[in-house]
C-alpha positions, 0 to 999 in steps of 0.5 A: 632388537625388538620390534618396539626398539626398531620402531623407536630407532626409526622414529628417532632417526627420522626426527633427527633427520628432519631437525637436521634439515630444519637447522640446515635450512635456517638462513644466515643472520645479518647484523648491520650497524650505522646511523651516520650524519652525511655531509652532502656531496661527500662519500661515506661508508654504508656501514660502521660494522657488518657481519653475516653469520650462520651455518658454516660453508654457506655460500651465496651467488650474490649479495644485495645492497639497496638504497631502499628509502630516499633514493634519487635516481641520477644523484645517488650512487653505491660504489664497491671500493674494495681491494679484492679484485675478484669481488665485483659490484654491479650498480643498477641505477633504475632500482638503486641496487648494488649487486656483489658477486664473485668473478668466479665462484660463490661468495662466502661469509668472510668475503661478504663481510669485507666487501660490504664494509668497503661499500660507499655511498656518494650523493651529488645533491648539494641540497639534500636534507633528510635520510637515506636507508640502505637495506642488506639482503641475500635475495634480489627481493627489495627490502623496506626497513620501515615495514620489515617486508620484502617485495618481488616483481614476477614477470608474467605478461597478460596474466589475469588478476585472479591467477596472479593472486593465487600464484602470489599466495603459493610463494614464500620466502624463508618462511614468509607467506607471499601475497599480492602487494599492498601499498600503504605508504609513499615509501612503499610506492617508491620502492615497489613502483618506481624502483622495481624491476617491473610493475603489475598487479597489486592486491587492490579491488572494488569487485565486492562493491563498486567504488569501494576500493579495498586491500583484499590481500595481506594484513590489511584485508578484513581490518579497518585499514582495508578501505583506501579509496571511495568513488571514481577519479573524483573520490577521496581517501578515507581517514587519510589512507594512502593512494597513488592513482594515475590522473583520471583513475580509477574510472571503471572503464568497461568494468575495471575492478582491479589495481595495477601499477603502471608499466609504461610511462607513456600513460602516466607516472611510473609507479602510479595506479590504474584500474583494469578488468580481471583479464587486463587489456591490450597495448600499453595497458596490458598486464606485465606481471604481478608484485609479491609482498612477503612479511608479517607484523611491523618493522620491529618483527623484521627477520634477522636475515635482513638488515638496514643502516641509515645516513641523514642530513639535518636542515635548519628548522626555524630561524628568529631574526632580530633588530635594533633601533639604531646602531648596536648588537642584535641577538639572533637564533636558529634551530636544527631539525632532528629526525626520529631515532636520531641519537646525536643532535646537529649543531648550528654553525653561523657564517658571515656569508653564504659562501664563507668556509669558516664559521663565526659562531656555533650554537642556537643563539648568536649575538652580533657585535655592534652593527651600523647597517642591516646584515644577513648571516647564514646558518647550517645544521652540521656535525663533524665539521661539515660546512656543506649543505643548505644554508638559511639566512638570518637577518639582523635589522638595523633601523635608523633613528628618526630625526625629531622635529619640535 
C-alpha cells in the first residue's frame, strides 16, 4: 500500500471513529403527549402517550418526572401506579419530583416507557384553577417547559460569586452551555428557588454601576433585557422586568454587588434574593453554592431529549346576573375561561345549588322557569362530566311590583 493510501485509510478510520462516537453520544429522544382537562380532587395519568427512543442498549440509572409549573407543596402528588414490582417511584415533596429507578440494575427504554404511562397525578386542592406542567428528563436537572431550559443546583459552601460564574461556564449538558442562572419570570423563580434542592449564586450584579442591577450572564447579558432593577430596596423594575428581592433588599451593605437566592427561610421567603459581597458573608447569609442554567433560545428551541405535558382546570371568567320586575323568567349567562393553546373549550354547567350533583342546564346561557322570588344558581366550567371544582353564583333577581296609590 502506498504512503498516500495509508494516510487516506488512517484519515477515514479516524473520521469514522469520531463520527461513531458522535453518534453514540447523541442522547435519546423523548416524545410525551398529553393536554388534558383535570377534574379537581381526582387522579389522572400524566401522559396519554409516551416514548423514549434512540440508541439500542441505552440504559439509565434513573428517569425523572417533575411538576415543573403550578406545583403546590402538600397538595400535589405524583404516584407510580405500576404492576412492575422491580420499578420504584421515589417522590420528593420539596422539589415536586418523582424519580423512577430499578430495584436492581439499570432502566431500559421499554421499562421507562411502560413506567411513565403508569404515573398518575393526584391533587388535593378542590379549588384548583389553572395549569400544571409535567417535565420528563433523563437527568436530575430541573426542566422548565416555558423556557426550554434546564436548571441545576451545585453545592459548594462559601464559594465566591466570581468562582461560581467561572465554574458554571465550564459546564455543559448534552451540548448546552452552562452559565449562572438568570431568573426572569415567576415560573423560573419557583422552579429555581422554591423547588430547587438548594440555593445559591445567580447571574445578577450591579458591580459595573452601583444600583443598576443587570443579568450579566446568559442570553440577557448585553441586551435590552439585561437591566432588571434600578436603585436600592426602594428602587424599581424598569419596563416591567421581573424581580424577587427579599424585604429590605438590595441594600449594598458593605459593598454587596452580587445576587444570591436565599438559602435559609429564617432570613426571608425561600427563593427570594439578597445582595452579597463577592466572597459572601458568614452565618445564615453564607453562600451555599450556585445555580447553573443550560439552554438557548426559547421553548420552541427546547432539545428533544426532554418533553412536557399539561393538565388544566378552567374557571368561570364572567357571569351576568338577570332580573325581572315581578314574577317571571330570567335569562342568565356565564363564560368559562380558556388557557393559551387549549384545544378543547370547557362548557358551562348550571346547578340549582352549590352542592347539587346533577346539572339543570349546559351552555353559556340559561333561561329560568317562572320565578316568584330571587333565586341563586351556580355555574361550573367542566369537561367530561366533571362536577367538582369552584362554582360561581349567578343571581336571578325578582323585584316586587309596587302598589300604585292614586
